[in-house]
C-alpha positions in Angstrom: -11.3 12.3 10.9 -9.3 9.1 12.6 -6.1 7.9 11.6 -5.4 4.4 10.2 -2.3 2.8 10.7 -1.5 0.0 8.7 0.5 -2.9 10.1 2.7 -5.9 8.9 2.2 -9.6 10.2 -1.2 -9.5 11.9 -2.5 -12.7 10.5 -4.8 -14.1 13.5 -7.3 -13.1 16.1 -4.6 -13.5 18.9 -2.4 -10.7 16.6 -5.4 -8.4 17.0 -5.4 -9.4 20.6 -1.6 -8.3 21.4 -1.8 -5.1 19.3 -4.7 -3.9 21.3 -3.2 -4.6 24.4 -0.1 -2.7 23.1 -2.1 0.2 22.6 -4.3 0.2 25.5 -0.6 -0.3 27.2 0.3 3.0 25.2 -2.8 4.9 26.6 -3.6 5.1 22.8 -7.2 5.5 22.0 -8.4 3.8 19.3 -11.8 2.9 17.3 -11.0 -0.5 16.3 -8.3 -3.1 15.8 -8.6 -5.6 12.7 -6.3 -7.6 10.4 -3.7 -5.4 9.2 -4.9 -1.9 10.8 -5.8 0.2 13.5 -8.1 3.0 13.4 -6.9 5.6 16.0 -9.5 8.3 17.4 -6.6 11.1 17.0 -3.5 11.3 14.9 -0.3 10.2 17.3 2.0 12.8 17.7 5.9 11.9 16.5 6.9 10.4 19.8 3.7 8.5 20.2 3.9 7.2 16.8 8.0 6.2 17.4 6.9 4.0 21.0 4.0 2.8 18.5 6.7 1.4 16.4 9.4 0.2 18.5 6.6 -1.9 20.6 5.3 -3.1 17.3 8.7 -4.5 16.6 9.5 -6.1 19.9 6.0 -7.9 18.9 7.0 -9.1 16.2 4.7 -6.7 13.6 6.3 -3.6 11.5 4.6 -0.6 11.0 3.7 0.2 7.1 4.5 3.8 5.8 4.4 3.5 2.2 1.0 3.3 0.3 2.6 0.3 -2.0 3.7 -1.9 1.4 -0.1 -0.9 2.7 -1.7 -2.4 -0.6 0.3 -5.7 -0.4 -0.4 -6.2 3.4 -4.1 -5.5 2.7 -3.9 -8.3 -0.1 -2.1 -10.8 2.2 -4.7 -10.0 5.3 -7.6 -10.7 2.5 -6.3 -14.5 1.6 -5.5 -14.7 4.8 -8.8 -14.3 6.2 -10.3 -16.0 3.2 -8.6 -19.0 3.9 -7.7 -19.6 7.6 -10.4 -17.1 9.0 -14.4 -17.1 9.1 -14.8 -16.1 5.5 -13.5 -19.6 4.1 -16.7 -20.3 2.1 -15.9 -17.3 -0.3 -12.9 -19.7 -1.4 -14.8 -21.0 -4.3 -15.3 -17.2 -5.6 -12.6 -16.0 -7.7 -10.0 -14.4 -6.1 -9.3 -11.6 -8.3 -13.1 -10.3 -8.0 -12.5 -10.4 -4.5 -9.4 -8.7 -4.6 -10.8 -6.3 -6.9 -13.8 -5.6 -4.9 -11.9 -5.1 -1.3 -9.3 -2.8 -2.5 -11.2 -1.1 -5.2 -8.2 -1.5 -7.4 -7.6 -3.3 -10.6 -6.2 -6.8 -10.4 -3.5 -6.6 -13.0 -2.2 -3.6 -11.0 -2.6 -5.4 -7.3 -0.8 -8.5 -9.1 2.3 -6.9 -11.0 2.5 -4.9 -7.1 2.4 -8.1 -5.1 4.8 -10.0 -7.5 7.1 -7.3 -7.2 7.1 -6.3 -3.4 6.9 -10.7 -2.2 8.7 -12.0 -5.1 5.9 -14.2 -5.3 2.7 -14.4 -7.3 -0.5 -14.0 -5.4 -1.9 -17.2 -7.1 1.5 -19.1 -5.5 0.9 -17.1 -2.4 -2.5 -18.2 -1.6 -1.7 -22.1 -2.9 0.6 -21.9 -0.3 -1.3 -20.6 2.7 -4.2 -23.2 1.9 -1.6 -26.2 1.8 -0.8 -24.5 5.4 -4.4 -25.0 6.1 -4.9 -28.2 4.6 -1.8 -29.4 6.9 -3.8 -27.6 10.2 -6.7 -29.5 9.2 -5.0 -33.1 8.5 -2.9 -33.0 11.8 -6.6 -31.9 13.9 -7.5 -35.7 12.2 -11.5 -34.6 12.7 -12.0 -34.8 8.7 -11.7 -37.4 5.7 -9.5 -35.8 2.9 -12.5 -35.4 0.6 -14.4 -33.1 3.6 -11.1 -31.2 3.6 -10.5 -30.7 -0.3 -13.9 -29.5 -0.2 -13.7 -27.2 2.5 -10.8 -25.8 0.9 -12.4 -25.2 -2.7 -10.5 -27.9 -4.5 -12.6 -29.4 -7.2 -11.3 -32.8 -5.9 -9.1 -35.0 -3.4 -6.8 -35.7 -6.5 -6.0 -32.0 -7.4 -5.5 -31.3 -3.2 -3.1 -34.5 -3.0 -1.0 -33.1 -6.4 -1.0 -29.6 -4.8 -0.1 -30.6 -1.5 2.7 -33.3 -2.7 4.0 -30.4 -5.2 4.6 -27.9 -2.9 5.1 -30.0 0.4 6.9 -33.5 -1.1 4.7 -35.4 0.7 1.2 -37.0 -0.2 -1.4 -35.9 2.4 -1.7 -39.2 4.0 2.4 -39.9 4.7 1.9 -36.1 6.1 -0.5 -37.4 8.2 1.8 -40.4 9.2 4.6 -38.2 10.5 2.4 -36.3 13.0 5.4 -33.8 13.1 4.7 -30.3 13.6 5.5 -29.2 9.9 3.5 -26.1 9.7 4.8 -22.6 9.5 3.5 -19.3 10.9 1.3 -17.5 8.5 3.5 -14.7 8.8 6.5 -16.9 7.1 4.7 -18.4 4.3 6.4 -16.8 1.2 7.7 -19.9 -0.6 
């Protein structure tokens, strides 16, 4: 049976490339690498595991050991891939249903666990991720605010603008005028 390692702070395709290169450099064979996890061909020995842990930490990642941390990280990677990745079209679906389906666990348990570990609700974390994506889209200056609102699953431009101002203290148009990089790395978004 293949061994799965769960890794914290893998939030983008570049992270996958970095982790893949680390495993290649260590000579550790794997089946696949995706956000938040690596499926190894065989269980690493304790020395290899310590090398993996050390190299991951040097590159801003963390090897997760306990079950609760793994679940929380799966929640985060699911939300990040929904908002920032190729699954953005699923944004209009109910988040609780998506998480229950992907993690095969009751949403109430997931919500309680996430809040206790992260100190923020799943809903708040999702809003913060969405606002970061909106910032990114505003900085690219390729889409109108109504296109961004639609793409990000907001019911209206007004709803997006209200939420954006509540989180950032700025209106989307004022943020756009500043042209300063006020974005946060995805793994640092937690309030």
